[in-house]
Backbone as CSV, one residue per row, in Angstrom:
resi,resn,N_x,N_y,N_z,CA_x,CA_y,CA_z,C_x,C_y,C_z
1,MET,110.939,21.035,83.204,110.353,21.196,84.549,109.339,20.078,84.797
2,PRO,109.395,19.410,85.960,108.452,18.325,86.251,107.002,18.803,86.199
3,ASP,106.107,17.878,85.806,104.691,18.232,85.650,104.081,18.735,86.952
4,TYR,104.443,18.116,88.067,103.809,18.510,89.328,104.213,19.927,89.737
5,ILE,105.413,20.342,89.359,105.841,21.716,89.637,105.017,22.698,88.792
6,VAL,104.792,22.323,87.526,103.979,23.158,86.630,102.566,23.307,87.181
7,ILE,102.004,22.196,87.659,100.642,22.228,88.209,100.573,23.135,89.429
8,ILE,101.574,23.028,90.302,101.604,23.870,91.510,101.697,25.346,91.137
9,LEU,102.587,25.658,90.203,102.770,27.050,89.797,101.519,27.618,89.132
10,ARG,100.893,26.805,88.270,99.661,27.258,87.603,98.543,27.466,88.617
11,THR,98.462,26.571,89.596,97.426,26.699,90.627,97.607,27.985,91.422
12,LEU,98.852,28.273,91.825,99.130,29.488,92.583,98.837,30.741,91.758
13,LEU,99.230,30.700,90.481,99.000,31.850,89.606,97.505,32.099,89.393
14,LEU,96.756,31.043,89.144,95.316,31.185,88.927,94.603,31.628,90.205
15,TYR,95.069,31.096,91.325,94.495,31.493,92.618,94.690,32.989,92.848
16,ALA,95.902,33.455,92.621,96.198,34.878,92.800,95.419,35.726,91.801
17,SER,95.296,35.246,90.571,94.578,35.996,89.539,93.104,36.143,89.888
18,ILE,92.504,35.055,90.359,91.084,35.102,90.713,90.859,36.012,91.914
19,LEU,91.772,35.981,92.884,91.655,36.878,94.038,91.680,38.342,93.595
20,VAL,92.597,38.669,92.693,92.711,40.046,92.196,91.446,40.440,91.437
21,ILE,90.960,39.542,90.590,89.765,39.830,89.799,88.550,40.045,90.701
22,PHE,88.367,39.154,91.685,87.234,39.298,92.599,87.339,40.584,93.407
23,ARG,88.590,40.966,93.755,88.776,42.216,94.494,88.391,43.403,93.631
24,LEU,88.739,43.348,92.351,88.390,44.428,91.432,86.881,44.508,91.188
25,MET,86.196,43.383,91.353,84.750,43.361,91.141,83.996,44.011,92.285
26,GLY,84.652,44.253,93.417,84.000,44.933,94.527,83.696,43.990,95.664
27,LYS,83.418,44.589,96.831,83.145,43.813,98.029,81.668,43.435,98.088
28,ARG,81.409,42.137,98.029,80.048,41.643,98.136,80.058,40.382,98.970
29,GLU,79.089,40.245,99.862,78.941,38.999,100.606,78.324,37.945,99.695
30,ILE,78.561,36.682,100.034,78.064,35.592,99.191,76.555,35.681,99.014
31,GLY,75.832,35.996,100.090,74.380,36.070,100.012,73.872,37.267,99.244
32,GLU,74.775,38.205,98.913,74.372,39.412,98.214,74.806,39.408,96.753
33,LEU,75.321,38.293,96.267,75.796,38.238,94.891,74.626,38.401,93.928
34,SER,74.849,39.217,92.905,73.844,39.363,91.859,73.973,38.202,90.890
35,VAL,73.017,38.093,89.975,73.087,37.043,88.964,74.337,37.222,88.108
36,LEU,74.660,38.479,87.794,75.862,38.751,87.002,77.115,38.247,87.705
37,ASP,77.230,38.559,89.006,78.396,38.120,89.778,78.479,36.597,89.826
38,LEU,77.343,35.970,90.070,77.317,34.513,90.221,77.746,33.814,88.939
39,VAL,77.257,34.300,87.798,77.634,33.699,86.515,79.140,33.818,86.288
40,VAL,79.693,34.994,86.577,81.132,35.219,86.400,81.930,34.308,87.326
41,PHE,81.503,34.191,88.584,82.205,33.345,89.546,82.235,31.888,89.082
42,ILE,81.097,31.396,88.620,81.017,29.997,88.185,81.914,29.754,86.972
43,MET,81.840,30.671,86.000,82.637,30.502,84.781,84.130,30.549,85.085
44,MET,84.539,31.471,85.960,85.963,31.561,86.294,86.433,30.321,87.041
45,GLY,85.605,29.794,87.916,85.960,28.565,88.627,86.154,27.399,87.678
46,GLU,85.253,27.302,86.688,85.370,26.223,85.698,86.633,26.398,84.854
47,MET,86.905,27.641,84.455,88.104,27.901,83.659,89.376,27.531,84.412
48,ALA,89.417,27.902,85.682,90.599,27.605,86.487,90.792,26.098,86.632
49,ALA,89.695,25.379,86.867,89.795,23.922,87.022,90.300,23.256,85.741
50,ILE,89.774,23.717,84.595,90.201,23.145,83.309,91.671,23.464,83.028
51,ALA,92.068,24.705,83.381,93.460,25.114,83.138,94.438,24.303,83.969
52,ILE,94.043,23.946,85.176,94.925,23.144,86.040,95.016,21.712,85.526
53,GLU,93.895,21.173,85.055,93.891,19.809,84.527,94.694,19.730,83.223
54,ASN,94.468,20.700,82.323,95.190,20.726,81.053,96.420,21.629,81.197
55,PHE,97.350,21.185,82.021,98.477,22.045,82.384,99.476,22.256,81.246
56,LYS,99.305,21.527,80.163,100.228,21.700,79.043,99.777,22.797,78.074
57,SER,98.532,23.262,78.228,98.054,24.357,77.378,98.560,25.683,77.934
58,PRO,98.759,26.690,77.082,99.260,27.994,77.550,98.340,28.619,78.600
59,ILE,98.926,29.154,79.651,98.136,29.770,80.721,97.386,31.004,80.227
60,SER,97.916,31.622,79.154,97.265,32.821,78.600,95.883,32.500,78.036
61,HIS,95.669,31.238,77.624,94.373,30.833,77.091,93.291,30.860,78.177
62,THR,93.709,30.843,79.423,92.766,30.925,80.540,92.677,32.345,81.086
63,LEU,93.814,33.002,81.200,93.826,34.347,81.768,93.085,35.353,80.889
64,MET,93.198,35.192,79.566,92.541,36.130,78.660,91.011,36.096,78.806
65,PRO,90.367,34.919,78.796,88.918,34.899,79.015,88.511,35.455,80.377
66,MET,89.348,35.246,81.407,89.043,35.784,82.724,89.034,37.313,82.703
67,ILE,90.004,37.882,82.011,90.067,39.344,81.905,88.865,39.874,81.128
68,ILE,88.488,39.150,80.068,87.315,39.550,79.279,86.057,39.519,80.147
69,LEU,85.920,38.466,80.967,84.766,38.374,81.867,84.759,39.515,82.875
70,LEU,85.939,39.876,83.371,86.039,40.989,84.310,85.557,42.287,83.660
71,VAL,85.981,42.515,82.416,85.562,43.727,81.702,84.052,43.725,81.484
72,ILE,83.520,42.584,81.057,82.072,42.484,80.823,81.304,42.737,82.112
73,GLN,81.745,42.092,83.203,81.056,42.262,84.477,81.128,43.699,84.969
74,THR,82.276,44.352,84.778,82.442,45.741,85.215,81.519,46.667,84.438
75,VAL,81.432,46.453,83.133,80.558,47.287,82.292,79.094,47.089,82.681
76,LEU,78.680,45.826,82.846,77.288,45.548,83.199,76.960,46.046,84.603
77,ALA,77.936,45.956,85.520,77.727,46.466,86.874,77.539,47.982,86.851
78,PHE,78.284,48.670,85.978,78.149,50.124,85.846,76.774,50.478,85.292
79,ILE,76.325,49.721,84.284,74.985,49.954,83.735,73.928,49.703,84.798
80,SER,74.121,48.635,85.570,73.182,48.310,86.644,73.145,49.403,87.697
81,LEU,74.289,50.011,87.973,74.365,51.082,88.961,73.591,52.306,88.499
82,LYS,73.602,52.566,87.203,72.974,53.766,86.663,71.509,53.573,86.277
83,SER,71.102,52.334,86.064,69.742,52.069,85.555,68.988,51.108,86.448
84,SER,67.930,51.598,87.071,67.091,50.740,87.905,66.339,49.716,87.056
85,ARG,66.000,50.095,85.817,65.306,49.162,84.923,66.187,47.972,84.592
86,PHE,67.466,48.242,84.329,68.398,47.158,84.022,68.563,46.251,85.236
87,ARG,68.670,46.857,86.439,68.788,46.058,87.665,67.586,45.135,87.829
88,LYS,66.408,45.665,87.533,65.197,44.854,87.700,65.176,43.691,86.717
89,ILE,65.650,43.949,85.479,65.682,42.887,84.474,66.646,41.783,84.890
90,VAL,67.812,42.165,85.379,68.861,41.198,85.712,68.605,40.527,87.063
91,ASP,68.325,41.332,88.087,68.225,40.802,89.449,66.794,40.549,89.908
92,GLY,65.819,41.109,89.179,64.439,41.009,89.650,64.178,42.058,90.716
93,SER,63.073,41.916,91.426,62.718,42.873,92.478,62.231,42.116,93.708
94,PRO,62.320,42.731,94.888,61.841,42.064,96.107,60.357,41.721,96.006
95,THR,59.974,40.645,96.674,58.578,40.193,96.650,58.031,40.117,98.069
96,ILE,56.892,40.736,98.287,56.244,40.686,99.600,55.446,39.390,99.684
97,VAL,55.868,38.475,100.543,55.176,37.191,100.665,54.213,37.175,101.854
98,ILE,54.449,38.056,102.822,53.477,38.266,103.904,53.204,39.763,103.967
99,ASN,51.960,40.122,103.739,51.579,41.531,103.654,50.515,41.840,104.708
100,LYS,50.904,42.659,105.688,50.005,43.032,106.787,49.465,41.795,107.500
101,GLY,50.357,40.833,107.718,50.005,39.631,108.463,49.358,38.532,107.644
102,LYS,49.111,38.776,106.359,48.461,37.795,105.497,49.444,37.266,104.460
103,ILE,49.468,35.945,104.302,50.348,35.331,103.305,49.796,35.585,101.906
104,ASP,50.650,36.036,101.017,50.258,36.295,99.633,50.628,35.083,98.786
105,GLU,49.686,34.137,98.661,49.953,32.909,97.920,50.211,33.176,96.444
106,ASN,49.529,34.175,95.895,49.697,34.492,94.476,51.126,34.949,94.194
107,ALA,51.655,35.807,95.065,53.039,36.272,94.902,54.015,35.111,95.052
108,MET,53.732,34.194,95.970,54.608,33.040,96.166,54.614,32.127,94.942
109,ARG,53.447,31.947,94.329,53.387,31.103,93.133,54.193,31.705,91.988
110,LYS,54.160,33.025,91.860,54.869,33.683,90.766,56.373,33.458,90.845
111,ILE,56.901,33.385,92.057,58.354,33.214,92.224,58.712,31.771,92.592
112,ARG,57.710,30.865,92.521,57.912,29.443,92.816,58.519,29.256,94.205
113,TYR,57.867,29.888,95.155,58.307,29.877,96.557,57.213,29.198,97.364
114,ASN,57.548,28.104,98.068,56.511,27.335,98.745,56.509,27.581,100.260
115,PHE,55.533,26.984,100.929,55.374,27.200,102.367,56.538,26.616,103.164
116,ASP,57.115,25.522,102.681,58.280,24.951,103.371,59.441,25.944,103.352
117,ASP,59.656,26.584,102.191,60.707,27.599,102.089,60.443,28.740,103.064
118,LEU,59.191,29.183,103.100,58.825,30.307,103.972,59.053,29.963,105.439
119,LEU,58.560,28.814,105.863,58.687,28.434,107.271,60.143,28.197,107.660
120,THR,60.923,27.618,106.726,62.342,27.394,107.003,63.067,28.714,107.234
121,GLN,62.816,29.678,106.370,63.496,30.967,106.505,62.989,31.753,107.710
122,LEU,61.735,31.569,108.067,61.222,32.216,109.282,61.930,31.662,110.513
123,ARG,62.170,30.356,110.519,62.861,29.749,111.661,64.289,30.263,111.773
124,THR,64.940,30.485,110.626,66.309,31.010,110.674,66.344,32.431,111.220
125,LYS,65.197,33.109,111.203,65.092,34.463,111.759,64.532,34.433,113.189
126,ASP,64.491,33.228,113.783,63.973,33.054,115.149,62.517,33.454,115.268
127,ILE,61.747,33.224,114.195,60.299,33.450,114.215,59.625,32.098,114.397
128,ASN,59.058,31.874,115.563,58.404,30.597,115.848,56.920,30.611,115.494
129,ASN,56.334,31.788,115.474,54.909,31.917,115.192,54.713,32.869,114.031
130,ILE,54.155,32.368,112.942,53.966,33.194,111.754,53.002,34.345,112.022
131,ALA,52.189,34.202,113.060,51.248,35.264,113.417,51.956,36.505,113.955
132,ASP,53.236,36.377,114.279,54.000,37.522,114.786,54.546,38.402,113.661
133,VAL,54.361,37.978,112.413,54.972,38.674,111.278,53.972,39.641,110.647
134,GLU,54.392,40.888,110.526,53.580,41.902,109.834,53.893,41.887,108.339
135,PHE,55.199,41.917,108.029,55.645,41.847,106.635,56.808,40.868,106.531
136,ALA,56.825,40.104,105.436,57.973,39.267,105.085,58.282,39.548,103.617
137,ILE,59.512,39.971,103.357,59.898,40.379,102.008,61.051,39.504,101.538
138,LEU,60.838,38.800,100.448,61.902,37.975,99.875,62.750,38.866,98.980
139,GLU,63.996,39.101,99.415,64.875,40.000,98.692,65.424,39.332,97.432
140,THR,66.013,40.132,96.560,66.559,39.588,95.313,67.716,38.627,95.567
141,SER,68.355,38.732,96.732,69.446,37.819,97.089,68.936,36.469,97.581
142,GLY,67.607,36.360,97.789,67.028,35.132,98.317,66.829,35.165,99.822
143,GLU,67.323,36.231,100.473,67.161,36.357,101.919,65.771,36.898,102.248
144,LEU,65.215,36.426,103.354,63.893,36.871,103.784,64.035,37.938,104.863
145,SER,63.513,39.130,104.576,63.521,40.224,105.550,62.195,40.225,106.304
146,ILE,62.281,40.376,107.620,61.098,40.270,108.474,60.834,41.584,109.205
147,ILE,59.577,41.991,109.226,59.126,43.097,110.071,58.032,42.534,110.979
148,LYS,58.321,42.519,112.276,57.390,41.915,113.222,56.237,42.856,113.561
149,LYS,55.157,42.268,114.025,54.033,43.058,114.511,54.416,43.736,115.820
150,ASP,53.945,44.933,116.004,54.188,45.674,117.241,53.015,45.408,118.167
151,LYS,53.245,44.530,119.127,52.150,44.139,120.016,51.859,45.190,121.081
152,LYS,52.835,46.038,121.369,52.626,47.056,122.398,51.790,48.213,121.864
153,LYS,52.112,48.629,120.611,51.369,49.720,120.010,50.230,49.159,119.176
154,LYS,49.195,49.926,119.039,48.023,49.458,118.310,48.027,49.938,116.858
155,LYS,49.165,50.330,116.368,49.229,50.736,114.966,49.960,49.665,114.168
156,VAL,49.657,49.610,112.877,50.261,48.605,112.016,51.661,49.059,111.606
157,ASN,52.628,48.157,111.705,53.982,48.482,111.267,54.016,48.621,109.750
158,THR,54.913,49.443,109.259,55.096,49.608,107.826,56.583,49.454,107.504
159,PHE,56.901,49.503,106.230,58.305,49.453,105.830,58.524,50.473,104.718
160,THR,59.770,50.859,104.547,60.099,51.904,103.581,59.799,51.466,102.156
161,GLN,59.100,52.327,101.432,58.813,52.072,100.033,59.581,53.063,99.169
162,PRO,60.547,52.615,98.369,61.212,53.543,97.449,60.258,53.934,96.329
163,LEU,59.977,55.223,96.205,59.060,55.707,95.178,59.800,56.206,93.946
164,ILE,61.049,56.651,94.142,61.872,57.111,93.023,63.271,56.528,93.188
165,MET,63.801,55.980,92.113,65.184,55.494,92.094,65.826,55.930,90.788
166,ASP,66.983,56.562,90.895,67.734,57.011,89.718,66.885,57.897,88.809
167,GLY,66.089,58.776,89.420,65.292,59.724,88.644,64.064,59.136,87.988
168,GLN,63.715,57.888,88.306,62.562,57.223,87.715,61.533,56.870,88.795
169,ILE,60.275,57.209,88.543,59.202,56.867,89.489,58.906,55.376,89.399
170,ILE,58.842,54.716,90.542,58.509,53.288,90.589,57.000,53.181,90.791
171,GLN,56.298,53.028,89.690,54.835,53.061,89.712,54.242,51.955,90.590
172,GLU,54.881,50.807,90.579,54.384,49.673,91.370,54.344,50.006,92.856
173,ASN,55.412,50.614,93.366,55.455,50.982,94.779,54.527,52.151,95.082
174,LEU,54.375,53.047,94.118,53.468,54.183,94.303,52.031,53.689,94.461
175,GLN,51.678,52.667,93.709,50.336,52.093,93.817,50.122,51.429,95.174
176,LYS,51.188,50.822,95.710,51.065,50.164,97.011,50.778,51.164,98.128
177,THR,51.276,52.389,97.965,51.024,53.420,98.980,49.663,54.080,98.788
178,GLU,48.966,53.651,97.703,47.636,54.194,97.384,47.698,55.706,97.161
179,LYS,48.801,56.135,96.529,48.978,57.538,96.178,49.149,57.651,94.665
180,SER,48.903,58.861,94.132,49.022,59.089,92.697,50.339,59.782,92.373
181,GLU,50.712,59.736,91.096,51.924,60.420,90.662,51.781,61.929,90.846
182,MET,50.564,62.442,90.628,50.321,63.869,90.827,50.569,64.264,92.279
183,TRP,50.112,63.414,93.204,50.345,63.669,94.635,51.837,63.693,94.947
184,LEU,52.563,62.735,94.379,54.001,62.649,94.634,54.718,63.893,94.128
185,ARG,54.414,64.298,92.915,55.064,65.480,92.351,54.736,66.731,93.169
186,ARG,53.495,66.818,93.616,53.089,67.972,94.418,53.832,68.021,95.747
187,GLU,53.957,66.857,96.398,54.647,66.797,97.679,56.139,67.122,97.524
188,LEU,56.725,66.690,96.432,58.142,66.974,96.189,58.367,68.459,95.918
189,ARG,57.453,69.069,95.163,57.580,70.508,94.910,57.479,71.314,96.202
190,LYS,56.606,70.876,97.105,56.471,71.548,98.403,57.786,71.523,99.169
191,ARG,58.559,70.449,98.965,59.809,70.269,99.702,61.013,70.799,98.935
192,GLY,60.752,71.464,97.815,61.837,72.089,97.068,62.513,71.194,96.048
193,TYR,61.800,70.171,95.569,62.359,69.260,94.570,61.440,69.237,93.345
194,PRO,61.536,70.245,92.477,60.632,70.318,91.327,60.967,69.332,90.211
195,ASN,62.230,68.875,90.152,62.666,68.006,89.059,62.957,66.600,89.577
196,ILE,62.145,65.657,89.184,62.312,64.269,89.640,63.612,63.663,89.122
197,ASN,64.067,64.131,87.962,65.301,63.588,87.385,66.525,63.864,88.249
198,ASP,66.414,64.835,89.162,67.536,65.167,90.043,67.613,64.260,91.268
199,ILE,66.599,63.413,91.462,66.494,62.623,92.693,67.085,61.227,92.495
200,SER,68.036,60.881,93.335,68.642,59.551,93.300,67.727,58.527,93.991
201,LEU,67.241,58.894,95.180,66.354,58.003,95.920,65.329,58.820,96.687
202,CYS,64.082,58.433,96.561,63.005,59.024,97.348,62.165,57.890,97.916
203,SER,62.108,57.807,99.234,61.306,56.769,99.883,60.247,57.422,100.769
204,PHE,59.245,56.636,101.105,58.113,57.156,101.874,57.697,56.111,102.903
205,GLN,57.584,56.535,104.154,57.169,55.636,105.219,56.529,56.432,106.347
206,ASP,55.360,55.985,106.764,54.650,56.608,107.888,54.502,58.117,107.707
207,GLY,54.202,58.531,106.480,53.959,59.940,106.215,55.212,60.785,106.068
208,GLN,56.390,60.160,106.113,57.639,60.920,106.023,58.426,60.531,104.775
209,PHE,59.029,61.546,104.156,59.858,61.328,102.975,61.338,61.294,103.343
210,TYR,62.076,60.466,102.608,63.535,60.541,102.624,63.947,60.814,101.184
211,ILE,64.693,61.908,100.964,65.046,62.322,99.602,66.552,62.528,99.504
212,ASP,67.163,61.904,98.502,68.597,62.039,98.273,68.808,62.407,96.806
213,LEU,69.575,63.476,96.571,69.823,63.923,95.205,70.954,63.152,94.543
214,ILE,70.905,63.089,93.223,71.992,62.487,92.462,73.259,63.314,92.695
215,ASP,74.356,62.655,92.995,75.594,63.316,93.399,76.034,64.404,92.438
216,GLU,75.995,64.099,91.144,76.524,65.030,90.154,75.707,66.313,90.082
217,ARG,74.496,66.284,90.623,73.622,67.457,90.449,73.323,68.149,91.764
218,GLU,73.957,67.717,92.835,73.706,68.346,94.129,74.304,69.750,94.166
């Protein structure tokens, strides 16, 4: 068989294989890719390119590592789904870079995020005046979420703070609300949730709770 036919066939096979693998990995937008997803995508792209160039090597030498990567990514994604601690280790956590209208330079330094980055992303959100921003949160995907100041109302805008995820209290967010763990447990008991381990997500905003139980225990 001519070499160019082999190259075409290998390219089509690898293209189809990568499409199937990415489909099995789940639906994610490019801007929402986790570090795990990104590493797998890069490695598979490199493998496919090498396999096409070295078309005389067995195609199984490329497909097997791709399948192994798929298994690894699936297992780690499952662990990430079940463990908020693992997610934080792998993906990090959102960072508030503008808090109540004030830029948090210390938080920006920790994540190596500069003013040019901030202003560029504000412009992409159609924010021409930084004074209009109440909160700016740099998400783990790198996207900047904006909460504008409410000029009509004289109250300060807030945003949802998850206090419990996967049955674990997020102490950092609890401190931001200036509430104690004892207060949280007391408020949950009042609402009929005595066991924190049963709670999948508990958020708090403007004095109101949102509580969702873990599916298996509802």
